[in-house]
N, C-alpha and C positions, 0 to 999 in steps of 0.2 A: 504494499499499500504506500509506504513512504517512498519507495523508488519510483513509483508511478507519478507521485506528486513532484519529485525532483525532475523527472523527465519532462513532465508537462510544463513546469516552471522554466526549464531550459529552452524548450521549444517556443514557448510564448515570448521569452526574452529574445531569441534569435529572430522570430518573426517581427517583433517590434524594431529591432536594430535594422533588419533588411528593409522594412517598409518606412521607418522613420528616419533612418540615416541619411538617405539622399535629400529628404526634405530639410533636415537640419543643416546639412553641409552645402546645400545649393548656393547660399549667399557667398560662399568662399570660392566658387568657381569663377576665375577671371574671364573678362571679355564677353560676358553674357548679360542678358537683361534680367538675370536673377538678382543681382545686387549692383546697381550702378546709378549714376546721375547723368541724365541727358541734358546737355546745354543746347538751347535752341534760340534762334533769332527770328523776330517777326519782320518780314520783308516789306510790310506796309507801314508800320509805325516805328520800327527800330528798337522795340522793347526786347529785353533778354529774359529768357525763362529757363529755370532749372527744375527738372522733374526728377524726383527721387523714386527709383523703382526697386522693389523688393519682391522676389518670387514672381516676376513678370507683371506685377500689379503696381500702378502708380500710387505711392503712399504720401507724397508731399509735392507741392508745387510752389515756386517762388518766382513771381514776375517782377522784374526790376526796370526802373527807368534808366535810359542811357542818355548820353549827350545828344544823340541823334533824335531820340523821341522827345527830349526836352526842347530841342531846337524846332521840331515840327509842331510842338504843342499838342501832341497826340494824347488821346484819352485811352479808352479801353481798346486793346488790340483785337482785330478780327480773328476768329478762331481758326480759320483755314489757312492762315498765312504764316504759320510757324515752319521754319526750316532747321533741320538738325545741323549743329555745328560740331560738337564733340561728344564723346561718351567717356565718362570717367568711371572706372571700376576699381574697386579696392582689391589689393593683393596682400596677403599676410606677409610674404617674404620680401616684397619690394616696395611696399607702399602703394601709391595710387598710379594706375596706368591710364594714360589718355590716348584714346583712339581718335584720329582725325577721320572725317567722314566724306570728304570729297568736295562737292560743289560749294559748300558754304563754310569750309573749315577756317578760312581766313577772315570771315566777317567779324568775328569778335575782335581780332587785331585791328581791323579797320575802324570799328567803333571806338576802341581805346585810342587809336591814333587821331581820330577826329576830335575826341575829347582833349587830347594833349594839345592839338593845334588850336582849339578854341579857348583853352585855358590861358593862352598867351595874351588874350584880349586884343589880338590883332584883327579880329573880325567883328563887324557890327552884328546885332541880332538878325537883321535882314539877310546879311551874307551867310550867317550860320544856317538860317532856315533854308536858303536857296541851295547851299551845298548839301545839307541833309536831305532835301527833297530829291536832288540829283542822284545821291547815293542810293536811296531806296528805290528810285525809279530804275536805275541800272540793275539792281538786284532783281526787281520784278520782271523786267523785260528779257533779261538774259539768263535768269535762274542759276546764277553762279556769282561768287564774290569778286572774281577778277574783273568783272565788268565795271566795278566802281573804282578800280585802281587809277584810271585817268583823272577822276575827280579829286582823289586824295593827292595825286601829283600836282594838279593845278593849285590846290590849297597850299602845298609846300612852296611852289614857285611864287605864288602871290605873297606869301609871308616873306620870302627872300627879297622880293622887289620892294616890299614895304620897309625892309631893313630890320626885321625882328628876328 
């Protein structure tokens, strides 16, 4: 009787480990949607969004204003205009791994560069709004971040000509 109880306990324990193990270890698998943060950019308003994903389910979302969205005076971003920029996943042995995703991987850099150029106070609010509008228009028409590179270069050249 006692040996049957021990065998049943061991079998139940093995079944729980086999069935529950993958579920508990899933967040530790790198490079998957099991445990990651997706960083996205809104190509209409310039907002930035971080979506925290655990076990393939979004568990948190943080939408932030950027210098582009502030220059445009944008309110709530349209839901269908988010584009993936990067995926950050956690790794136990190496820390955080960042995967670039292709067409909009540099959009976050462009937003930061736009913010840097505008922080110099070399541009009027109207110029900032015009450049921000041109950046998001380039993103929308070409569906890739590189289309806005000429606008950023023009901003750099304009600041150089202004002597800043």
